[in-house]
N, C-alpha and C positions, 0 to 999 in steps of 0.2 A: 372968460367964466361965470359960468349961471351955477347957482345955490341953492339949496329945495335945500331944505326940512320935513325927514319925518317922521312923523310920529307911528312909535306901535306901541301896544298890542292897538291891528287896522289895515293896514300901514295908511292915515291918514296925508298927503304928499303935500302943499305948498313952496310957493314961488318965493324966498324971500334966503333971508343969513340969519342966519340961528347962531343969537347970539349965545347960548349952555347945547352947543351939539359938545359930545361927552366922541365922537369917532369924524372919524373924515373921509369918506369917496370919492376918491380920484377915480377920473375914469369919463374918458366923451363920452359926447352925447348922440354918438348912434349907437354904436357899443352900445348905450344904457343904457335903448329901443329897445337893440334886441330882445338882450339881460330882458327886460322888462317884459316880456310877453312868454322866456323861459323856466323853469326850472335850478333848483340846483343846480348839475353842470354842469351847465354854460359856464356863473355865476365864477364853479373850479377851475373853471381854464381858463378863465379872463387872471386869473389872480394870480394861475400860475405860469403860463405865460408874460405874466407882468401888464396886459393893456388894462388893469383893475388895479386900482389899488390902495386905502385903508388905513388911515393910522392915529392913532391911540390909542388908554393906557389896556397897556394890556391884558389885564383880568380882562376889561371886558372885549378885548379882539377873541382870549382865549373861548367866550362863554356864549360867542356869537358862532365861533365856529362849528362846540357840541352840537350848541342844536343843531348847523344845517349837518354833522353828522349824524344828530340821528334820527330825523328826518330823510338824511339820505334813508337807512339802514331800513325806516317806514315804509320806500314806498320801495325797496328790491325785498321785504317779506310782503307786505297788496299783492306786491302785481307775482314771488310764488305762487301766492293761494292763487289768484286766479287761472291755475295751470290746469 
């Protein structure tokens, strides 16, 4: 298993074991590469089907969920305005 540190905002990604990590993400490398190219819908699907898993404090995971939900809403609004 490979370990990466993702610092936000940024993101700044480095290949190291993050000793102060608060959230742990488990996903196959090939799947991660596909997800990194796309938007939030791919990530949402990966978590739904179980090919990606996250663990950590519940309040941080809930915060991430709210941020993703809001970004999805902004994306839907932009698409609707462009039509």
